PDB file with SEQRES, HELIX, SHEET and CRYST1 records, atoms N, CA, C and O in Angstrom:
SEQRES   1 A   80  MET PHE ASP GLY ASN CYS GLN ILE ARG ARG ALA ASN ILE          
SEQRES   2 A   80  ARG PHE ASP GLY ARG ALA GLN VAL ASP LEU LYS ALA GLU          
SEQRES   3 A   80  ASN GLY ALA PHE ASP TRP THR TRP PHE PHE SER SER VAL          
SEQRES   4 A   80  ASP HIS ALA PRO GLN VAL LEU ALA VAL ALA LEU THR ALA          
SEQRES   5 A   80  ILE ALA THR ARG ARG GLY VAL TYR VAL THR LEU ASP GLU          
SEQRES   6 A   80  PRO VAL LYS PRO GLU SER GLU VAL GLY ASN PHE GLY ILE          
SEQRES   7 A   80  LEU GLY                                                      
HELIX    1 AA1 ALA A   42  ALA A   54  1                                  13    
SHEET    1 AA1 5 THR A  33  PHE A  36  0                                        
SHEET    2 AA1 5 ALA A  19  ALA A  25 -1                                        
SHEET    3 AA1 5 PHE A   2  ILE A  13 -1                                        
SHEET    4 AA1 5 VAL A  59  LEU A  63 -1                                        
SHEET    5 AA1 5 VAL A  73  ILE A  78 -1                                        
CRYST1    1.000    1.000    1.000  90.00  90.00  90.00 P 1           1          
ATOM      1  N   MET A   1       8.054  98.888 -32.112  1.00  0.00           N  
ATOM      2  CA  MET A   1       7.756  97.523 -32.552  1.00  0.00           C  
ATOM      3  C   MET A   1       7.382  96.621 -31.366  1.00  0.00           C  
ATOM      4  O   MET A   1       7.976  96.726 -30.292  1.00  0.00           O  
ATOM      5  N   PHE A   2       6.451  95.784 -31.553  1.00  0.00           N  
ATOM      6  CA  PHE A   2       6.076  94.792 -30.535  1.00  0.00           C  
ATOM      7  C   PHE A   2       6.345  93.382 -31.099  1.00  0.00           C  
ATOM      8  O   PHE A   2       6.004  93.078 -32.242  1.00  0.00           O  
ATOM      9  N   ASP A   3       6.951  92.558 -30.282  1.00  0.00           N  
ATOM     10  CA  ASP A   3       7.290  91.198 -30.653  1.00  0.00           C  
ATOM     11  C   ASP A   3       7.107  90.351 -29.410  1.00  0.00           C  
ATOM     12  O   ASP A   3       8.006  90.245 -28.577  1.00  0.00           O  
ATOM     13  N   GLY A   4       5.912  89.740 -29.292  1.00  0.00           N  
ATOM     14  CA  GLY A   4       5.675  88.992 -28.057  1.00  0.00           C  
ATOM     15  C   GLY A   4       4.360  88.243 -28.058  1.00  0.00           C  
ATOM     16  O   GLY A   4       3.725  88.051 -29.095  1.00  0.00           O  
ATOM     17  N   ASN A   5       3.966  87.823 -26.857  1.00  0.00           N  
ATOM     18  CA  ASN A   5       2.766  86.939 -26.660  1.00  0.00           C  
ATOM     19  C   ASN A   5       1.552  87.818 -26.292  1.00  0.00           C  
ATOM     20  O   ASN A   5       1.664  88.840 -25.615  1.00  0.00           O  
ATOM     21  N   CYS A   6       0.403  87.361 -26.772  1.00  0.00           N  
ATOM     22  CA  CYS A   6      -0.851  88.085 -26.531  1.00  0.00           C  
ATOM     23  C   CYS A   6      -1.951  87.137 -26.221  1.00  0.00           C  
ATOM     24  O   CYS A   6      -1.920  85.968 -26.605  1.00  0.00           O  
ATOM     25  N   GLN A   7      -2.949  87.655 -25.508  1.00  0.00           N  
ATOM     26  CA  GLN A   7      -4.247  86.976 -25.361  1.00  0.00           C  
ATOM     27  C   GLN A   7      -5.070  87.428 -26.559  1.00  0.00           C  
ATOM     28  O   GLN A   7      -4.871  88.524 -27.083  1.00  0.00           O  
ATOM     29  N   ILE A   8      -5.991  86.578 -26.988  1.00  0.00           N  
ATOM     30  CA  ILE A   8      -6.894  86.885 -28.073  1.00  0.00           C  
ATOM     31  C   ILE A   8      -8.326  86.544 -27.673  1.00  0.00           C  
ATOM     32  O   ILE A   8      -8.577  85.469 -27.127  1.00  0.00           O  
ATOM     33  N   ARG A   9      -9.274  87.459 -27.943  1.00  0.00           N  
ATOM     34  CA  ARG A   9     -10.645  87.170 -27.593  1.00  0.00           C  
ATOM     35  C   ARG A   9     -11.638  87.204 -28.713  1.00  0.00           C  
ATOM     36  O   ARG A   9     -12.716  86.624 -28.586  1.00  0.00           O  
ATOM     37  N   ARG A  10     -11.321  87.867 -29.820  1.00  0.00           N  
ATOM     38  CA  ARG A  10     -12.275  87.971 -30.968  1.00  0.00           C  
ATOM     39  C   ARG A  10     -11.488  88.043 -32.264  1.00  0.00           C  
ATOM     40  O   ARG A  10     -10.361  88.536 -32.306  1.00  0.00           O  
ATOM     41  N   ALA A  11     -12.119  87.533 -33.333  1.00  0.00           N  
ATOM     42  CA  ALA A  11     -11.538  87.628 -34.654  1.00  0.00           C  
ATOM     43  C   ALA A  11     -12.654  87.573 -35.691  1.00  0.00           C  
ATOM     44  O   ALA A  11     -13.673  86.911 -35.494  1.00  0.00           O  
ATOM     45  N   ASN A  12     -12.443  88.281 -36.802  1.00  0.00           N  
ATOM     46  CA  ASN A  12     -13.421  88.208 -37.918  1.00  0.00           C  
ATOM     47  C   ASN A  12     -12.765  88.708 -39.187  1.00  0.00           C  
ATOM     48  O   ASN A  12     -11.597  89.095 -39.208  1.00  0.00           O  
ATOM     49  N   ILE A  13     -13.562  88.684 -40.249  1.00  0.00           N  
ATOM     50  CA  ILE A  13     -13.122  89.246 -41.542  1.00  0.00           C  
ATOM     51  C   ILE A  13     -13.819  90.570 -41.746  1.00  0.00           C  
ATOM     52  O   ILE A  13     -15.029  90.661 -41.540  1.00  0.00           O  
ATOM     53  N   ARG A  14     -13.093  91.599 -42.144  1.00  0.00           N  
ATOM     54  CA  ARG A  14     -13.658  92.912 -42.347  1.00  0.00           C  
ATOM     55  C   ARG A  14     -14.234  93.001 -43.787  1.00  0.00           C  
ATOM     56  O   ARG A  14     -14.017  92.123 -44.623  1.00  0.00           O  
ATOM     57  N   PHE A  15     -14.952  94.064 -44.021  1.00  0.00           N  
ATOM     58  CA  PHE A  15     -15.549  94.305 -45.340  1.00  0.00           C  
ATOM     59  C   PHE A  15     -14.524  94.418 -46.435  1.00  0.00           C  
ATOM     60  O   PHE A  15     -14.846  94.170 -47.597  1.00  0.00           O  
ATOM     61  N   ASP A  16     -13.296  94.786 -46.111  1.00  0.00           N  
ATOM     62  CA  ASP A  16     -12.209  94.983 -47.112  1.00  0.00           C  
ATOM     63  C   ASP A  16     -11.401  93.742 -47.331  1.00  0.00           C  
ATOM     64  O   ASP A  16     -10.415  93.786 -48.066  1.00  0.00           O  
ATOM     65  N   GLY A  17     -11.787  92.579 -46.699  1.00  0.00           N  
ATOM     66  CA  GLY A  17     -11.099  91.314 -46.904  1.00  0.00           C  
ATOM     67  C   GLY A  17      -9.948  91.050 -45.922  1.00  0.00           C  
ATOM     68  O   GLY A  17      -9.322  89.992 -45.989  1.00  0.00           O  
ATOM     69  N   ARG A  18      -9.661  91.981 -45.023  1.00  0.00           N  
ATOM     70  CA  ARG A  18      -8.597  91.751 -44.047  1.00  0.00           C  
ATOM     71  C   ARG A  18      -9.176  91.059 -42.814  1.00  0.00           C  
ATOM     72  O   ARG A  18     -10.339  91.263 -42.466  1.00  0.00           O  
ATOM     73  N   ALA A  19      -8.352  90.238 -42.158  1.00  0.00           N  
ATOM     74  CA  ALA A  19      -8.731  89.667 -40.845  1.00  0.00           C  
ATOM     75  C   ALA A  19      -8.520  90.727 -39.799  1.00  0.00           C  
ATOM     76  O   ALA A  19      -7.644  91.586 -39.899  1.00  0.00           O  
ATOM     77  N   GLN A  20      -9.346  90.634 -38.805  1.00  0.00           N  
ATOM     78  CA  GLN A  20      -9.297  91.619 -37.660  1.00  0.00           C  
ATOM     79  C   GLN A  20      -9.203  90.771 -36.399  1.00  0.00           C  
ATOM     80  O   GLN A  20      -9.999  89.852 -36.206  1.00  0.00           O  
ATOM     81  N   VAL A  21      -8.230  91.077 -35.535  1.00  0.00           N  
ATOM     82  CA  VAL A  21      -8.040  90.332 -34.287  1.00  0.00           C  
ATOM     83  C   VAL A  21      -7.979  91.259 -33.119  1.00  0.00           C  
ATOM     84  O   VAL A  21      -7.380  92.330 -33.216  1.00  0.00           O  
ATOM     85  N   ASP A  22      -8.560  90.899 -32.044  1.00  0.00           N  
ATOM     86  CA  ASP A  22      -8.632  91.698 -30.781  1.00  0.00           C  
ATOM     87  C   ASP A  22      -7.617  91.099 -29.834  1.00  0.00           C  
ATOM     88  O   ASP A  22      -7.808  89.985 -29.344  1.00  0.00           O  
ATOM     89  N   LEU A  23      -6.517  91.834 -29.562  1.00  0.00           N  
ATOM     90  CA  LEU A  23      -5.374  91.318 -28.806  1.00  0.00           C  
ATOM     91  C   LEU A  23      -5.083  92.154 -27.558  1.00  0.00           C  
ATOM     92  O   LEU A  23      -5.377  93.348 -27.502  1.00  0.00           O  
ATOM     93  N   LYS A  24      -4.484  91.472 -26.542  1.00  0.00           N  
ATOM     94  CA  LYS A  24      -3.986  92.138 -25.345  1.00  0.00           C  
ATOM     95  C   LYS A  24      -2.599  91.557 -25.066  1.00  0.00           C  
ATOM     96  O   LYS A  24      -2.427  90.344 -24.948  1.00  0.00           O  
ATOM     97  N   ALA A  25      -1.619  92.454 -24.966  1.00  0.00           N  
ATOM     98  CA  ALA A  25      -0.229  92.008 -24.731  1.00  0.00           C  
ATOM     99  C   ALA A  25      -0.082  91.447 -23.318  1.00  0.00           C  
ATOM    100  O   ALA A  25      -0.548  92.048 -22.350  1.00  0.00           O  
ATOM    101  N   GLU A  26       0.564  90.302 -23.212  1.00  0.00           N  
ATOM    102  CA  GLU A  26       0.787  89.700 -21.903  1.00  0.00           C  
ATOM    103  C   GLU A  26       1.731  90.513 -21.034  1.00  0.00           C  
ATOM    104  O   GLU A  26       1.649  90.460 -19.807  1.00  0.00           O  
ATOM    105  N   ASN A  27       2.633  91.272 -21.667  1.00  0.00           N  
ATOM    106  CA  ASN A  27       3.565  92.071 -20.907  1.00  0.00           C  
ATOM    107  C   ASN A  27       3.044  93.457 -20.553  1.00  0.00           C  
ATOM    108  O   ASN A  27       3.770  94.251 -19.955  1.00  0.00           O  
ATOM    109  N   GLY A  28       1.789  93.765 -20.916  1.00  0.00           N  
ATOM    110  CA  GLY A  28       1.179  95.010 -20.572  1.00  0.00           C  
ATOM    111  C   GLY A  28       1.468  96.160 -21.535  1.00  0.00           C  
ATOM    112  O   GLY A  28       1.112  97.305 -21.256  1.00  0.00           O  
ATOM    113  N   ALA A  29       2.107  95.865 -22.660  1.00  0.00           N  
ATOM    114  CA  ALA A  29       2.437  96.907 -23.649  1.00  0.00           C  
ATOM    115  C   ALA A  29       1.191  97.603 -24.212  1.00  0.00           C  
ATOM    116  O   ALA A  29       1.228  98.792 -24.527  1.00  0.00           O  
ATOM    117  N   PHE A  30       0.085  96.852 -24.336  1.00  0.00           N  
ATOM    118  CA  PHE A  30      -1.197  97.405 -24.769  1.00  0.00           C  
ATOM    119  C   PHE A  30      -2.317  96.575 -24.215  1.00  0.00           C  
ATOM    120  O   PHE A  30      -2.144  95.384 -23.959  1.00  0.00           O  
ATOM    121  N   ASP A  31      -3.483  97.194 -24.023  1.00  0.00           N  
ATOM    122  CA  ASP A  31      -4.689  96.526 -23.556  1.00  0.00           C  
ATOM    123  C   ASP A  31      -5.437  96.032 -24.804  1.00  0.00           C  
ATOM    124  O   ASP A  31      -4.884  96.083 -25.902  1.00  0.00           O  
ATOM    125  N   TRP A  32      -6.653  95.568 -24.663  1.00  0.00           N  
ATOM    126  CA  TRP A  32      -7.437  95.048 -25.748  1.00  0.00           C  
ATOM    127  C   TRP A  32      -7.518  96.066 -26.880  1.00  0.00           C  
ATOM    128  O   TRP A  32      -8.026  97.176 -26.719  1.00  0.00           O  
ATOM    129  N   THR A  33      -6.988  95.638 -28.050  1.00  0.00           N  
ATOM    130  CA  THR A  33      -6.921  96.527 -29.227  1.00  0.00           C  
ATOM    131  C   THR A  33      -7.135  95.697 -30.482  1.00  0.00           C  
ATOM    132  O   THR A  33      -6.689  94.552 -30.552  1.00  0.00           O  
ATOM    133  N   TRP A  34      -7.809  96.260 -31.465  1.00  0.00           N  
ATOM    134  CA  TRP A  34      -8.017  95.597 -32.749  1.00  0.00           C  
ATOM    135  C   TRP A  34      -6.817  95.820 -33.632  1.00  0.00           C  
ATOM    136  O   TRP A  34      -6.323  96.942 -33.738  1.00  0.00           O  
ATOM    137  N   PHE A  35      -6.333  94.752 -34.280  1.00  0.00           N  
ATOM    138  CA  PHE A  35      -5.251  94.824 -35.247  1.00  0.00           C  
ATOM    139  C   PHE A  35      -5.715  94.090 -36.501  1.00  0.00           C  
ATOM    140  O   PHE A  35      -6.583  93.220 -36.434  1.00  0.00           O  
ATOM    141  N   PHE A  36      -5.128  94.448 -37.654  1.00  0.00           N  
ATOM    142  CA  PHE A  36      -5.539  93.888 -38.954  1.00  0.00           C  
ATOM    143  C   PHE A  36      -4.411  93.082 -39.599  1.00  0.00           C  
ATOM    144  O   PHE A  36      -3.229  93.296 -39.330  1.00  0.00           O  
ATOM    145  N   SER A  37      -4.812  92.166 -40.442  1.00  0.00           N  
ATOM    146  CA  SER A  37      -3.864  91.463 -41.326  1.00  0.00           C  
ATOM    147  C   SER A  37      -3.825  92.156 -42.670  1.00  0.00           C  
ATOM    148  O   SER A  37      -4.617  93.063 -42.924  1.00  0.00           O  
ATOM    149  N   SER A  38      -2.941  91.754 -43.509  1.00  0.00           N  
ATOM    150  CA  SER A  38      -3.013  92.171 -44.918  1.00  0.00           C  
ATOM    151  C   SER A  38      -4.102  91.343 -45.573  1.00  0.00           C  
ATOM    152  O   SER A  38      -4.510  90.318 -45.028  1.00  0.00           O  
ATOM    153  N   VAL A  39      -4.574  91.766 -46.726  1.00  0.00           N  
ATOM    154  CA  VAL A  39      -5.579  90.995 -47.430  1.00  0.00           C  
ATOM    155  C   VAL A  39      -5.010  89.633 -47.861  1.00  0.00           C  
ATOM    156  O   VAL A  39      -5.712  88.623 -47.821  1.00  0.00           O  
ATOM    157  N   ASP A  40      -3.774  89.616 -48.259  1.00  0.00           N  
ATOM    158  CA  ASP A  40      -3.098  88.390 -48.730  1.00  0.00           C  
ATOM    159  C   ASP A  40      -3.012  87.333 -47.641  1.00  0.00           C  
ATOM    160  O   ASP A  40      -3.119  86.142 -47.937  1.00  0.00           O  
ATOM    161  N   HIS A  41      -2.818  87.744 -46.364  1.00  0.00           N  
ATOM    162  CA  HIS A  41      -2.669  86.806 -45.268  1.00  0.00           C  
ATOM    163  C   HIS A  41      -3.884  86.627 -44.430  1.00  0.00           C  
ATOM    164  O   HIS A  41      -3.808  85.959 -43.398  1.00  0.00           O  
ATOM    165  N   ALA A  42      -5.024  87.189 -44.810  1.00  0.00           N  
ATOM    166  CA  ALA A  42      -6.240  87.144 -44.037  1.00  0.00           C  
ATOM    167  C   ALA A  42      -6.731  85.712 -43.745  1.00  0.00           C  
ATOM    168  O   ALA A  42      -7.118  85.440 -42.609  1.00  0.00           O  
ATOM    169  N   PRO A  43      -6.732  84.796 -44.710  1.00  0.00           N  
ATOM    170  CA  PRO A  43      -7.188  83.446 -44.398  1.00  0.00           C  
ATOM    171  C   PRO A  43      -6.309  82.733 -43.332  1.00  0.00           C  
ATOM    172  O   PRO A  43      -6.825  82.047 -42.450  1.00  0.00           O  
ATOM    173  N   GLN A  44      -5.007  82.910 -43.435  1.00  0.00           N  
ATOM    174  CA  GLN A  44      -4.117  82.266 -42.488  1.00  0.00           C  
ATOM    175  C   GLN A  44      -4.244  82.887 -41.101  1.00  0.00           C  
ATOM    176  O   GLN A  44      -4.315  82.164 -40.107  1.00  0.00           O  
ATOM    177  N   VAL A  45      -4.274  84.211 -41.021  1.00  0.00           N  
ATOM    178  CA  VAL A  45      -4.406  84.898 -39.732  1.00  0.00           C  
ATOM    179  C   VAL A  45      -5.766  84.521 -39.107  1.00  0.00           C  
ATOM    180  O   VAL A  45      -5.810  84.250 -37.907  1.00  0.00           O  
ATOM    181  N   LEU A  46      -6.839  84.492 -39.846  1.00  0.00           N  
ATOM    182  CA  LEU A  46      -8.126  84.114 -39.302  1.00  0.00           C  
ATOM    183  C   LEU A  46      -8.119  82.659 -38.807  1.00  0.00           C  
ATOM    184  O   LEU A  46      -8.673  82.378 -37.745  1.00  0.00           O  
ATOM    185  N   ALA A  47      -7.522  81.756 -39.534  1.00  0.00           N  
ATOM    186  CA  ALA A  47      -7.437  80.372 -39.126  1.00  0.00           C  
ATOM    187  C   ALA A  47      -6.688  80.198 -37.832  1.00  0.00           C  
ATOM    188  O   ALA A  47      -7.128  79.465 -36.946  1.00  0.00           O  
ATOM    189  N   VAL A  48      -5.552  80.870 -37.715  1.00  0.00           N  
ATOM    190  CA  VAL A  48      -4.782  80.820 -36.463  1.00  0.00           C  
ATOM    191  C   VAL A  48      -5.546  81.449 -35.334  1.00  0.00           C  
ATOM    192  O   VAL A  48      -5.552  80.910 -34.228  1.00  0.00           O  
ATOM    193  N   ALA A  49      -6.193  82.573 -35.567  1.00  0.00           N  
ATOM    194  CA  ALA A  49      -6.941  83.282 -34.514  1.00  0.00           C  
ATOM    195  C   ALA A  49      -8.069  82.419 -34.006  1.00  0.00           C  
ATOM    196  O   ALA A  49      -8.223  82.266 -32.794  1.00  0.00           O  
ATOM    197  N   LEU A  50      -8.871  81.842 -34.901  1.00  0.00           N  
ATOM    198  CA  LEU A  50     -10.027  81.038 -34.490  1.00  0.00           C  
ATOM    199  C   LEU A  50      -9.571  79.793 -33.754  1.00  0.00           C  
ATOM    200  O   LEU A  50     -10.217  79.378 -32.792  1.00  0.00           O  
ATOM    201  N   THR A  51      -8.486  79.196 -34.178  1.00  0.00           N  
ATOM    202  CA  THR A  51      -7.965  78.017 -33.544  1.00  0.00           C  
ATOM    203  C   THR A  51      -7.481  78.339 -32.108  1.00  0.00           C  
ATOM    204  O   THR A  51      -7.719  77.582 -31.167  1.00  0.00           O  
ATOM    205  N   ALA A  52      -6.811  79.466 -31.988  1.00  0.00           N  
ATOM    206  CA  ALA A  52      -6.319  79.927 -30.647  1.00  0.00           C  
ATOM    207  C   ALA A  52      -7.508  80.203 -29.728  1.00  0.00           C  
ATOM    208  O   ALA A  52      -7.471  79.842 -28.552  1.00  0.00           O  
ATOM    209  N   ILE A  53      -8.571  80.844 -30.251  1.00  0.00           N  
ATOM    210  CA  ILE A  53      -9.723  81.159 -29.402  1.00  0.00           C  
ATOM    211  C   ILE A  53     -10.444  79.819 -29.037  1.00  0.00           C  
ATOM    212  O   ILE A  53     -10.829  79.634 -27.883  1.00  0.00           O  
ATOM    213  N   ALA A  54     -10.619  78.930 -29.969  1.00  0.00           N  
ATOM    214  CA  ALA A  54     -11.308  77.660 -29.702  1.00  0.00           C  
ATOM    215  C   ALA A  54     -10.589  76.782 -28.682  1.00  0.00           C  
ATOM    216  O   ALA A  54     -11.219  76.074 -27.897  1.00  0.00           O  
ATOM    217  N   THR A  55      -9.259  76.845 -28.711  1.00  0.00           N  
ATOM    218  CA  THR A  55      -8.437  76.004 -27.831  1.00  0.00           C  
ATOM    219  C   THR A  55      -7.944  76.745 -26.604  1.00  0.00           C  
ATOM    220  O   THR A  55      -7.167  76.211 -25.813  1.00  0.00           O  
ATOM    221  N   ARG A  56      -8.398  77.973 -26.453  1.00  0.00           N  
ATOM    222  CA  ARG A  56      -8.010  78.817 -25.300  1.00  0.00           C  
ATOM    223  C   ARG A  56      -6.523  78.961 -25.141  1.00  0.00           C  
ATOM    224  O   ARG A  56      -5.993  78.840 -24.036  1.00  0.00           O  
ATOM    225  N   ARG A  57      -5.849  79.217 -26.235  1.00  0.00           N  
ATOM    226  CA  ARG A  57      -4.373  79.443 -26.217  1.00  0.00           C  
ATOM    227  C   ARG A  57      -4.115  80.881 -26.628  1.00  0.00           C  
ATOM    228  O   ARG A  57      -4.948  81.542 -27.249  1.00  0.00           O  
ATOM    229  N   GLY A  58      -2.926  81.336 -26.255  1.00  0.00           N  
ATOM    230  CA  GLY A  58      -2.489  82.644 -26.631  1.00  0.00           C  
ATOM    231  C   GLY A  58      -1.859  82.623 -28.034  1.00  0.00           C  
ATOM    232  O   GLY A  58      -1.760  81.566 -28.657  1.00  0.00           O  
ATOM    233  N   VAL A  59      -1.443  83.773 -28.514  1.00  0.00           N  
ATOM    234  CA  VAL A  59      -0.814  83.880 -29.810  1.00  0.00           C  
ATOM    235  C   VAL A  59       0.481  84.646 -29.681  1.00  0.00           C  
ATOM    236  O   VAL A  59       0.638  85.483 -28.792  1.00  0.00           O  
ATOM    237  N   TYR A  60       1.405  84.355 -30.573  1.00  0.00           N  
ATOM    238  CA  TYR A  60       2.646  85.101 -30.746  1.00  0.00           C  
ATOM    239  C   TYR A  60       2.457  86.036 -31.889  1.00  0.00           C  
ATOM    240  O   TYR A  60       1.973  85.626 -32.944  1.00  0.00           O  
ATOM    241  N   VAL A  61       2.826  87.302 -31.721  1.00  0.00           N  
ATOM    242  CA  VAL A  61       2.559  88.274 -32.760  1.00  0.00           C  
ATOM    243  C   VAL A  61       3.684  89.308 -32.861  1.00  0.00           C  
ATOM    244  O   VAL A  61       4.339  89.635 -31.872  1.00  0.00           O  
ATOM    245  N   THR A  62       3.886  89.805 -34.065  1.00  0.00           N  
ATOM    246  CA  THR A  62       4.780  90.918 -34.333  1.00  0.00           C  
ATOM    247  C   THR A  62       3.986  92.047 -34.916  1.00  0.00           C  
ATOM    248  O   THR A  62       3.245  91.863 -35.882  1.00  0.00           O  
ATOM    249  N   LEU A  63       4.141  93.268 -34.314  1.00  0.00           N  
ATOM    250  CA  LEU A  63       3.391  94.465 -34.783  1.00  0.00           C  
ATOM    251  C   LEU A  63       4.420  95.597 -34.884  1.00  0.00           C  
ATOM    252  O   LEU A  63       5.375  95.674 -34.111  1.00  0.00           O  
ATOM    253  N   ASP A  64       4.185  96.463 -35.862  1.00  0.00           N  
ATOM    254  CA  ASP A  64       5.062  97.628 -36.001  1.00  0.00           C  
ATOM    255  C   ASP A  64       4.721  98.709 -34.980  1.00  0.00           C  
ATOM    256  O   ASP A  64       5.624  99.345 -34.437  1.00  0.00           O  
ATOM    257  N   GLU A  65       3.433  98.930 -34.708  1.00  0.00           N  
ATOM    258  CA  GLU A  65       3.006 100.001 -33.810  1.00  0.00           C  
ATOM    259  C   GLU A  65       1.947  99.433 -32.862  1.00  0.00           C  
ATOM    260  O   GLU A  65       0.756  99.517 -33.163  1.00  0.00           O  
ATOM    261  N   PRO A  66       2.344  98.868 -31.745  1.00  0.00           N  
ATOM    262  CA  PRO A  66       1.354  98.205 -30.853  1.00  0.00           C  
ATOM    263  C   PRO A  66       0.363  99.183 -30.199  1.00  0.00           C  
ATOM    264  O   PRO A  66      -0.759  98.783 -29.887  1.00  0.00           O  
ATOM    265  N   VAL A  67       0.735 100.419 -29.989  1.00  0.00           N  
ATOM    266  CA  VAL A  67      -0.187 101.362 -29.325  1.00  0.00           C  
ATOM    267  C   VAL A  67      -1.140 102.009 -30.265  1.00  0.00           C  
ATOM    268  O   VAL A  67      -1.990 102.792 -29.838  1.00  0.00           O  
ATOM    269  N   LYS A  68      -1.033 101.710 -31.550  1.00  0.00           N  
ATOM    270  CA  LYS A  68      -1.922 102.305 -32.560  1.00  0.00           C  
ATOM    271  C   LYS A  68      -2.962 101.270 -32.981  1.00  0.00           C  
ATOM    272  O   LYS A  68      -2.609 100.270 -33.607  1.00  0.00           O  
ATOM    273  N   PRO A  69      -4.220 101.485 -32.655  1.00  0.00           N  
ATOM    274  CA  PRO A  69      -5.253 100.568 -33.119  1.00  0.00           C  
ATOM    275  C   PRO A  69      -5.201 100.418 -34.646  1.00  0.00           C  
ATOM    276  O   PRO A  69      -4.884 101.368 -35.363  1.00  0.00           O  
ATOM    277  N   GLU A  70      -5.507  99.251 -35.112  1.00  0.00           N  
ATOM    278  CA  GLU A  70      -5.591  98.935 -36.506  1.00  0.00           C  
ATOM    279  C   GLU A  70      -4.228  98.788 -37.197  1.00  0.00           C  
ATOM    280  O   GLU A  70      -4.163  98.782 -38.426  1.00  0.00           O  
ATOM    281  N   SER A  71      -3.147  98.671 -36.427  1.00  0.00           N  
ATOM    282  CA  SER A  71      -1.834  98.388 -37.027  1.00  0.00           C  
ATOM    283  C   SER A  71      -1.886  97.002 -37.647  1.00  0.00           C  
ATOM    284  O   SER A  71      -2.708  96.168 -37.268  1.00  0.00           O  
ATOM    285  N   GLU A  72      -0.989  96.764 -38.613  1.00  0.00           N  
ATOM    286  CA  GLU A  72      -0.972  95.487 -39.312  1.00  0.00           C  
ATOM    287  C   GLU A  72      -0.153  94.437 -38.555  1.00  0.00           C  
ATOM    288  O   GLU A  72       0.932  94.703 -38.037  1.00  0.00           O  
ATOM    289  N   VAL A  73      -0.728  93.232 -38.519  1.00  0.00           N  
ATOM    290  CA  VAL A  73      -0.064  92.106 -37.909  1.00  0.00           C  
ATOM    291  C   VAL A  73       1.040  91.586 -38.824  1.00  0.00           C  
ATOM    292  O   VAL A  73       0.844  91.488 -40.035  1.00  0.00           O  
ATOM    293  N   GLY A  74       2.160  91.264 -38.273  1.00  0.00           N  
ATOM    294  CA  GLY A  74       3.246  90.651 -39.045  1.00  0.00           C  
ATOM    295  C   GLY A  74       3.216  89.182 -38.798  1.00  0.00           C  
ATOM    296  O   GLY A  74       2.320  88.513 -39.313  1.00  0.00           O  
ATOM    297  N   ASN A  75       4.149  88.617 -38.032  1.00  0.00           N  
ATOM    298  CA  ASN A  75       4.143  87.191 -37.662  1.00  0.00           C  
ATOM    299  C   ASN A  75       2.945  86.943 -36.721  1.00  0.00           C  
ATOM    300  O   ASN A  75       2.600  87.791 -35.899  1.00  0.00           O  
ATOM    301  N   PHE A  76       2.335  85.782 -36.861  1.00  0.00           N  
ATOM    302  CA  PHE A  76       1.165  85.467 -36.084  1.00  0.00           C  
ATOM    303  C   PHE A  76       1.062  83.964 -35.931  1.00  0.00           C  
ATOM    304  O   PHE A  76       0.930  83.259 -36.931  1.00  0.00           O  
ATOM    305  N   GLY A  77       1.119  83.451 -34.712  1.00  0.00           N  
ATOM    306  CA  GLY A  77       1.031  81.989 -34.510  1.00  0.00           C  
ATOM    307  C   GLY A  77       0.487  81.645 -33.146  1.00  0.00           C  
ATOM    308  O   GLY A  77       0.397  82.494 -32.259  1.00  0.00           O  
ATOM    309  N   ILE A  78       0.125  80.380 -32.993  1.00  0.00           N  
ATOM    310  CA  ILE A  78      -0.433  79.895 -31.731  1.00  0.00           C  
ATOM    311  C   ILE A  78       0.684  79.495 -30.791  1.00  0.00           C  
ATOM    312  O   ILE A  78       1.674  78.895 -31.208  1.00  0.00           O  
ATOM    313  N   LEU A  79       0.519  79.833 -29.503  1.00  0.00           N  
ATOM    314  CA  LEU A  79       1.510  79.455 -28.482  1.00  0.00           C  
ATOM    315  C   LEU A  79       1.328  77.987 -28.123  1.00  0.00           C  
ATOM    316  O   LEU A  79       0.206  77.482 -28.108  1.00  0.00           O  
ATOM    317  N   GLY A  80       2.403  77.318 -27.842  1.00  0.00           N  
ATOM    318  CA  GLY A  80       2.440  75.896 -27.502  1.00  0.00           C  
ATOM    319  C   GLY A  80       1.726  75.602 -26.247  1.00  0.00           C  
ATOM    320  O   GLY A  80       1.668  74.447 -25.825  1.00  0.00           O  
TER     321      GLY A  80                                                      
END                                                                             
């Protein structure tokens, strides 16, 4: 499990309705990797992701499997 801060550089909505975010762990746990939201939380994850990118801020994220591309995002928020 990963529970920490990340840099974010890209975000979009996939064909299946999930948000997709490109993250890099600040502690070095993983390099740039795509992770997905659930369909239910896609609008919120995309809103947070785009706000973080536009304001050049990092994000706080919880992931079950950080080394596995396409793992699902749990908690997701903008860093202060």
